[in-house]
N, C-alpha and C positions, 0 to 999 in steps of 0.2 A: 239316089232316089233318096230325100231327106224323108226323115223319118217324123211322121204327124203328132206324135207323143211328144215329141218337144221343136217341133218347127211351128211356127205361124207368121202372120202377118201384120203388127200391132199398129192401129191408125188412129186420128184427130186427138194423138197427144201431147201436149208440152213435156222435150226432154230435155232433163242435163246430161249432155255430152261436155267432153274437159275445155270444151272452149265458152261453153255457157248454157242455159237458158235457151232453147229453139222450139219451132212450131217444125217436127218431120215426124215419120212413119217409121217405124223399127221391122226389120226383116232377121227373122232367128229360122237358124237350121240348124239340126243335129245339137241343141243347142249354147250353140254360139251366135254370134250376132254375124249376122253377113250381109247386111246395108241398112243405109241411114238414108233413104228416097226424099226428098224433099216435091217433086213436082211430077211420080210415074206411079202409076197403080201397081194394084200387087197381081203382075203380071205372069206369076209363077202358079197361081190358083191356092195359094196356100191356107188355113181353116185361118178365119180371121179374127181378133181381139178387137173391140170398137174399145177404145178409152176416150173421147172423146169429152172437153173438158177436164179430164185428169191430169195429172204431173205424172210421168215416168223417171224413178231415180234410180242410180246403181242400187244395188242390194246394200243391206245395211252388214256391217260386220260387227259383231262383239267382243273384243281380243280378254277384256276380264269379266268374268262372269262365274259366281260359286254356284246357281240353279236357279231354278223358276217351279211354281206349277206344280209346289210338292214335292219335290224331287232336290235334295242336296247332295252336289256333285260327287263327294269324298264318298255317301254311300249308294251312287247310283252307278246299277248294273245297265247292263248292256238297252233294253227297254228303257229304262230308268231317262237315260242319256237321251234317247228320241224322244220322249214325254217334253221335255227339257226343247227339244228341237222342234218340235211343232205349236209351242205356248212363241217361242220364239218367231219361230215365222207368222204369229198372228199378228206381232207388231214391226213385220218388216224387214225382217232380220235372216238377209240369207246365209249367211256363215258365222260361228263362232268357234272360240276355244273356248275349252272347258278348263278352268280356276280349279286347281286340284290346290286345296290347303294344307302347309305343313303336318303331317302324318307321319304315321311309321312309315318305316321303309316295306314291311309288309303290305298295308292297308296302298301307301302309294301303290308296288308292284301294280295290285288289281287293281288299282283305277287307270293304270296304263293300260290293263288287257283289256278294260273290257271300252276303253275308249279307239283302243286298234280296233275291235271289232266292229265297233260303227262306223269308223271312216273306209276301210278295208269293205265293207257291206255296201258300200253303194248305194245311190239313192233312195229314197222313202219322203213320205210325204209330212217333213219338217226341214227348216236351217239344216245346211250341212256340215257336220261336224270336220272343222278343217284341221284340227291339231289341238295340242294341250297346253295350258302355258300353268309352270308351278309356280305358284305364290312362295317363298321358302323350298327349305328350311333355313337359309343361309341370310337370316333375320336377326335382327336389332332386338332384345330382351326387353327393353327398355320403349321401344316402339313398336311392338309384337301387334299392337290392334287386336283381332279376336284370334293371333295363332295361340296356340299351348305352348306355352314355354319351357315346358320338360321335352318338346320335341324339336325345339332349335338345334341346326349345328352350329358352333361357336368355334371351328376352324373349316373354311372350304378347304373342299377337292373336288375333283371334276371326278373321280369312281361311279358316288354314287347318280351322279346326273346319267353318265353312261352307263349303267344299269337300268338306269328309269328309260334312256332312249331307247335302249336294244328293246326290254319291254313295251314300247310304246311301238315299236316300228318306223322307227325313224321321225315317230310326228310329234314329237315335243317342237314348240315351235316359239316359245318364250319363259322367262322365267324373271322373278325379281329376287335382287341381291340387294343385301346392305354394307356398303362401303368397307367399312370398318371392322369388318367381320376378317379375321386374318387368314388372308389367302384368297379372298374374292377377287384383288387389281388381277394374281397369276391367274385365274383359273377363268377368266371372261375371255380372252382369246382362245383358251381351250373347247368353252362352248357353243362358242362363236363356231370353231371349226366342225362340231356339231350340228351346225345347223340349228341350234339354239338365239333367238336374238335375247340379249341381256339388258334389261331396266334396274335403276335402282329405287329405292326405298323401304319404308320399314327399318328405317335408319334417323340417328343420334349422329352420321357422321357431319365432320366440319368442309370447309367449302376445297380443301389441298385432296386430301384422300376423297373426295367426290370426285372432283376435278382428273386426279389419275385415274379413274375408272373411266370414265369416256374417254382420253387418251389410248389406254384399254382397250375400247372397244365396246363401253355400254353407248344405247340407241335412244334409249329412255327413261322417261322419271313415273314409278308408278301412282297412280293418283294422288299426283302434286298436291302439297298443303294440308294433306293426310296422312296421318302415322308416322310425321316426322318431324325433325327438329325445324321451327320457325325461322324465316329468314332475321339475321342479326348483320348492324352495319362492321361490325366490328368482324363478323364470320357469318357470310351468307349463305353456307348450308350447301343440304343440295338443293333448295330454294333458288339461291342465286348461281349455282351452276346451270341448272337446267333454261332460266332467263335468260342466261349469258351467252351459254354453248347451241349449239346446233340437235341439241334432244327434242327427242318426239316429246309432248307429256302428257299422261293420260290426264282426263278432264271427270270427276262425278257429275254432271250438270243435272242434279235434282233440287236445287234451291236449301240444301242439307250441309253437302258435305263441302259446297264451294256457296259463298256470297257470290251474287251475279258481277257484281264489281268486279272479282276476282278472274272471274271466267271471260270476261271485257279485258281484265290484264294481260292473262296469258294470252288474247287473239291480238290482242294491240302491240305486244310484244314480238309473241312467235308466230305473225302471221296466222294465215285459215290452212297451211298447209304445214304444220308443224303440232296441232294440239286434235289430240283423238279421244274422242269421245267416248267415255267405258257405261257399262250400269255399275258394275259390282255388285250386282244383286245377287241376292240370297233365295231359296227355296221359297221364302211368304212370295215374291213377284206375282202377280196376279190375283192374290188370294187375301184374304178378308185380315185385321189383325189377329195377333192370337200368340201363343208359341209354337217355335219353332227352333231348327238345329242348323247350325254353321258347322261344320266340321264333326269336331267333340264337344263342341260347346253350345248350350241352350242359350236361346235368342227369344227377346220377346219383342213385337212390335204393338207397338202406339202410333195412333193416326199416320200409319206407314214408315213411322220412323222405325228400326230394328237397332235395336242394343241388345249390350252381352247381359242376360239375364242378374249376373252378378256381382258384375262391376257400373253398368249402366256405360261402359264406351260401345259409341257405335259401332257397329256386326255389317259391316255392306249395305246394302239397298232393298229397295222393292223396288226401282225406277226399272224403266224399258226403255229403248232407244227410241221409238215410236214418240213418248214420252219426251225426253230429251231433243230431239228434233224439235219439236214445238217449243220447248225450255227456251235453246239458243235462241231462237228467232225473237224469242220476247227476251231474253235477258239482253242481248247484243242488239235487239233494236236491226235486224240482216233479213235478208230472204235469203228461199229455202236453197238457194244455189249455192250461196255459201254455206247453209247452216248443216248441207248434207255432207259438205268436203270430213268433217269430224268422224262420220260413221262410215263415209265409203271409200276412198282415194286414199283416205291416210293412213287406216292401220293397213288398210292392204299393202302396201308399198314399206310402211315400218316392217312387220310380220315377210315381207317376200313374195307378194302372189301379184304377178305382172301381167292376170288375166280377169282380174278381180279389182272390182272398185270404182267403175267407169265403163260408161259404155260409148263402146268402139268397133271398129270389124276387128275379128278375131276374139275380142272378148268373152268371156264367159255369162252367155243369157241371164245372171244375175239379175232381176228386175223389181223395185218396189214402188206400186202403185199408188199414188196419194190423192186424195179429193182436197176442195178450196180450204176443207179445213184442218189439214194436214191429218186426216185421220185415213190409216191402211185399209185400201179398197183389195186388194193382192197382193201377194206375193207369189213371185217366179224363180226358181231356181231350178240353174242350167236348160232354161227354156219348159219347164214342166212346171205347173203351177202347184203351187204346194199350200196357197191359201187364198178362197174369198172373203167376204165380208156378207 
């Protein structure tokens, strides 16, 4: 017998299925999608959810974010992480990775333990914490962005990552590495064997060493075009490697980190299945301009733009995935069906979540319902409503 808490019959909506938009109902039983009937009624008498006139999308997944709602991931305890997740639910996010900025090993281990508690604690009234993204510590000093230089690792070994993975309960899913740091190419297969997907970024690496990391198993480029050596015709660097190879590319679609033309270029080159929309948001997301923190760094937000207080270097964003969806539709002059792939199926495929990112039989009932203006109306995680407008 299906539980009424996470079982329902959703009717009246247009639904984004893997094959495209269609008018269908959605049957959810015990948190899973059990059916997609187009010509039958609610024959099992499940509780009904009327979404007439709405669009149902797979739940959004943010694989690169440092916080929101006045909580910084590096300082977030168990309840702090849930606070971030509740805010994300209001923005259509059903799952996310907490991005831990380069920090001391002691603080990073504490972060691993806090994330593990939330992940193992089960469902709550917010977006599910799906795992951890380690942004560093094997990054370039020259392209460190908001990273504290004195905490960067200048020779890569897998030992520290093993400690982090053990403390997290095996929940480190993703990491960013700079190819030029000695040892990075060697440890990529070792990290992959631990269940960690590797991205390249925060780097001044040239073409050859970047391509060697792709050959070693790197799968993605972190916020392509930001905090990295730029394309040059004599040395295309990471940017050229990302566009030439099968790497996924992260894109911060806030109109600040990337010109809309750059977003269009990525989509034209990579196609709609290899670009991943991220927020790279900080604790200021959802809040007014003012003074905030990003890890150990002080950040000032003016006109929604986050920059380091001492250098003026851009430090994350105040973007949400709900706004990113609207931006991508506008930047690429496309429809929501195409734009939604960047924050649903693509991130799920990159980090290895086969039951997420699509609306299909057997998939988790993680759903985001939007209105005609692409504003979030309802967010459902595992068949449970965690946000309603």
